[in-house]
C-alpha positions in Angstrom: 11.6 1.0 28.3 14.9 -0.6 27.3 17.9 0.5 29.2 20.8 2.2 27.4 22.9 -1.0 27.9 20.1 -3.3 26.6 19.6 -1.0 23.6 23.3 -1.1 22.8 23.3 -4.9 23.1 20.4 -5.1 20.7 22.1 -2.8 18.2 25.3 -5.0 18.4 23.1 -8.1 17.8 21.4 -6.4 14.9 24.7 -5.7 13.2 25.8 -9.3 13.7 22.6 -10.6 12.2 22.8 -8.2 9.3 26.3 -9.4 8.6 25.1 -13.0 8.6 22.2 -12.2 6.2 24.5 -10.2 3.9 26.8 -13.2 3.8 23.9 -15.4 2.8 23.0 -13.0 0.0 26.5 -12.9 -1.5 25.7 -16.0 -3.5 23.1 -14.1 -5.5 25.0 -10.8 -5.7 24.1 -9.2 -2.4 21.2 -6.7 -2.1 21.9 -5.5 -5.6 21.5 -9.0 -6.9 18.2 -9.3 -4.9 16.9 -6.2 -6.7 17.9 -7.5 -10.1 16.1 -10.8 -9.5 13.0 -8.9 -8.3 13.1 -6.8 -11.5 13.5 -9.8 -13.7 10.6 -11.5 -11.9 8.4 -8.4 -12.3 9.2 -8.3 -16.1 8.1 -11.9 -16.5 5.0 -11.1 -14.5 4.1 -8.1 -16.7 4.5 -10.5 -19.7 2.0 -12.8 -18.0 4.5 -15.6 -17.6 3.6 -16.2 -14.0 5.4 -19.6 -13.8 8.6 -18.0 -14.9 8.1 -15.1 -12.5 7.9 -17.6 -9.6 10.8 -19.6 -10.8 13.1 -16.5 -11.0 12.3 -15.9 -7.3 13.4 -19.3 -6.2 17.0 -18.3 -5.2 15.5 -15.5 -3.1 13.1 -17.8 -1.4 15.9 -20.2 -0.6 18.0 -17.4 0.8 15.2 -16.4 3.1 15.0 -19.8 4.7 16.4 -19.8 8.3 17.1 -16.0 8.2 18.6 -14.6 11.5 16.0 -11.9 12.1 13.7 -13.5 14.7 11.5 -11.1 16.7 11.6 -11.3 20.5 10.1 -9.4 23.4 13.1 -7.0 23.3 13.3 -6.4 19.5 10.9 -6.5 16.6 12.4 -7.0 13.1 10.4 -5.5 10.2 11.2 -5.0 6.5 9.5 -1.7 5.4 11.1 -0.7 2.1 9.0 2.4 1.2 9.9 5.5 3.0 6.3 6.7 3.5 5.4 3.2 4.8 8.3 3.4 7.3 7.1 6.7 8.8 3.6 5.3 8.9 4.9 2.2 10.7 6.7 4.4 13.3 3.5 6.4 13.7 1.1 3.5 14.2 3.3 0.9 15.9 5.1 2.7 18.7 6.2 0.3 21.4 8.5 1.9 24.1 9.4 -1.6 25.5 10.6 -3.0 22.3 13.3 -1.9 19.8 12.3 -1.8 16.1 14.9 -2.8 13.5 14.1 -2.3 9.8 16.0 -4.9 7.8 14.9 -3.7 4.4 18.4 -2.2 3.6 19.8 -5.6 4.2 17.1 -7.5 2.4 13.6 -6.1 1.2 11.6 -9.1 2.6 8.3 -7.3 2.0 8.9 -6.8 -1.7 10.1 -10.4 -2.2 7.1 -12.0 -0.5 4.7 -9.6 -2.2 6.0 -10.4 -5.6 6.0 -14.1 -4.8 2.4 -13.9 -3.7 1.3 -11.9 -6.7 2.8 -14.4 -9.2 1.4 -17.3 -7.3 -2.1 -15.7 -7.2 -2.2 -15.2 -11.0 -1.0 -18.7 -11.4 -4.0 -19.9 -9.4 -1.8 -21.3 -6.6 -3.8 -19.9 -3.8 -2.1 -21.7 -0.9 1.3 -20.4 -2.0 -0.1 -16.9 -2.5 -1.6 -17.0 1.0 1.8 -18.0 2.5 3.5 -15.2 0.6 1.1 -12.4 1.3 0.9 -13.4 5.0 4.7 -13.1 5.3 4.6 -9.8 3.4 2.1 -8.3 5.8 4.0 -9.6 8.9 7.2 -8.0 7.6 5.4 -4.8 6.6 2.1 -4.3 8.4 1.9 -0.6 7.2 1.8 -1.6 3.5 -1.6 -0.9 1.9 -0.4 -2.7 -1.3 0.2 -5.9 0.7 -3.2 -5.8 2.2 -4.9 -5.0 -1.1 -3.1 -8.1 -2.5 -4.5 -10.1 0.3 -8.0 -8.8 -0.6 -7.3 -9.9 -4.2 -6.7 -13.4 -2.9 -9.9 -13.2 -0.8 -11.8 -12.1 -3.9 -10.4 -15.0 -6.0 -11.5 -17.5 -3.3 -14.8 -15.8 -2.6 -14.0 -15.0 1.0 -16.0 -11.8 1.0 -16.0 -10.8 4.7 -12.2 -11.3 4.8 -12.0 -9.1 1.7 -13.9 -6.3 3.3 -11.7 -6.6 6.5 -8.5 -6.4 4.5 -9.6 -3.4 2.4 -10.7 -1.5 5.6 -7.2 -2.3 7.0 -5.5 -1.2 3.8 -7.4 2.1 3.8 -5.8 3.0 7.1 -2.4 3.2 5.4 -3.3 4.1 1.9 -1.4 7.2 0.5 -1.6 6.6 -3.3 -4.7 7.4 -5.4 -4.1 4.2 -7.4 -4.4 2.2 -4.2 -7.6 4.0 -3.2 -9.1 3.2 -6.6 -8.3 -0.5 -6.0 -9.9 -0.3 -2.5 -13.2 1.0 -3.8 -13.3 -1.4 -6.7 -13.0 -4.4 -4.3 -15.6 -2.9 -2.0 -17.9 -2.4 -5.0 -17.5 -6.2 -5.7 -18.1 -7.0 -2.0 -21.4 -5.1 -2.0 -22.5 -6.5 -5.3 -22.0 -10.0 -3.9 -24.1 -9.0 -0.9 -26.8 -7.6 -3.3 -26.4 -4.2 -1.6 -26.5 -2.3 -4.9 -26.9 1.2 -3.5 -23.6 0.8 -1.5 -22.0 -0.6 -4.6 -23.0 2.5 -6.6 -21.5 4.7 -3.9 -18.2 2.7 -4.1 -18.1 2.9 -7.8 -18.8 6.7 -7.7 -16.1 7.2 -5.1 -13.5 5.7 -7.4 -14.0 8.6 -9.7 -12.7 11.0 -7.1 -9.2 9.5 -7.3 -8.6 9.1 -11.0 -8.6 11.2 -14.2 -7.7 8.2 -16.3 -10.1 7.8 -19.2 -9.9 4.0 -18.9 -10.8 4.0 -15.2 -13.6 6.6 -15.8 -15.1 4.5 -18.6 -15.0 1.4 -16.4 -16.8 3.4 -13.7 -19.5 4.6 -16.1 -20.0 1.0 -17.2 -20.3 -0.2 -13.6 -22.8 2.6 -12.7 -24.9 1.8 -15.8 -25.0 -1.9 -14.8 -25.8 -1.2 -11.1 -28.5 1.4 -11.8 -30.4 -1.2 -13.8 -30.6 -3.3 -10.6 -32.1 -0.6 -8.4 -34.4 2.4 -8.6 -31.8 5.0 -7.8 -31.2 8.5 -9.1 -27.4 8.9 -9.3 -27.9 12.7 -9.3 -29.1 12.4 -5.6 -25.7 11.1 -4.5 -24.3 13.2 -1.8 -21.4 13.0 0.7 -23.6 12.8 3.8 -25.4 9.6 2.5 -22.2 8.0 1.4 -20.4 8.8 4.7 -23.3 7.4 6.7 -23.6 4.3 4.5 -19.8 3.6 4.5 -19.4 4.2 8.2 -21.5 1.2 9.0 -18.8 -1.0 7.5 -15.8 0.8 8.8 -15.1 2.5 5.4 -13.9 6.1 5.0 -14.7 7.9 1.8 -11.2 9.6 1.6 -7.7 9.2 2.8 -7.1 8.6 6.5 -6.5 12.0 8.2 -3.7 10.5 10.2 -1.9 9.6 7.0 -2.2 13.1 5.7 -0.9 14.5 9.0 2.1 12.2 8.9 3.0 13.2 5.3 2.6 16.9 6.2 4.8 16.5 9.3 7.5 14.6 7.4 7.5 17.2 4.7 8.0 20.0 7.2 10.8 18.1 9.0 12.6 17.5 5.8 12.1 21.1 4.6 13.4 22.5 7.9 16.4 20.2 7.8 17.1 21.4 4.2 16.9 17.8 2.9 15.6 18.8 -0.5 15.3 15.2 -1.8 13.3 14.0 1.1 11.1 17.2 1.1 10.4 16.6 -2.6 9.4 13.0 -1.9 6.9 14.0 0.8 5.6 16.9 -1.3 4.7 14.4 -4.0 3.0 12.2 -1.4 1.0 15.1 -0.2 0.0 15.9 -3.8 -1.3 12.4 -4.3 -3.3 12.6 -1.1 -5.6 15.0 -2.8 -8.7 14.1 -4.7 -8.8 14.8 -8.4 -11.1 17.8 -7.7 -8.7 19.2 -5.1 -5.9 18.8 -7.7 -7.9 20.6 -10.3 -8.8 23.4 -7.9 -5.1 23.8 -6.9 -4.1 23.9 -10.6 -6.8 26.5 -11.2 -5.6 28.7 -8.3 -2.0 28.4 -9.5 -3.1 29.5 -13.0 -5.0 32.5 -11.5 -1.9 33.4 -9.5 0.3 33.2 -12.6 -2.1 35.3 -14.6 -2.2 37.9 -11.8 1.7 38.0 -11.7 1.9 38.2 -15.5 -1.2 39.9 -16.9 -1.7 39.9 -20.6 -1.3 43.4 -21.9 
């Protein structure tokens, strides 16, 4: 473990490096300017102007050149900008011999590189996308979104085994239903490519557990209809035991990682006991999203029963 003196020296060094990086960012309006640029780039991306989206990010990419946050044996610099991803990072990447410094409040490197990779991918510039997403994951290894983006790149290039590997990695950290839907969609594509249609049916079916969106459900129905034409398979026979056994062979879980659920629960309890209402509300919402659609419906039904019991209709 680091001595108290070494820890203090690393903290002093971190403050110096943070000041250097903040100075570099002054030319683009500091961290506030960074967020404004990211917002403009995202707007261009949503309008499908991928070239403009990349161009808007150029000042940020220039500012990131020769940044001062270089990891060493004594200290590891990360940029984990989402609070849940930060507690997951602390849970999964404990290293008593190395200090961890999160630079996201100085500069959200993970968001910058992820946005850069996303625009490059849709522009068809796969080499630039690979550089961007690799940097994003290095800065924030507990981000499911970054790993799903890498899987998107693997899909575009037809690197199917790498796709499966990245999705399995992403599922370790996933805490949003929307991300779980993406994971099973890419796994469905993986199994279709391998002509393993029963497994593809399972993945398509599992997507329905995480969405009540009519658009997503219609897409799932279409996928199921297409897949069931390829194999003699009764969809009514689908059960958890078969899906668990089939997915386990490929390192795939059919639900959220129990460790992620435990981390969210513990974080909520800590915030609640500390009377930090904002943080408690944040983790309460995370915990709500860590339920399947059926669990959410059951919870809503129980709440309604409770309200009816409290306020009976005369």
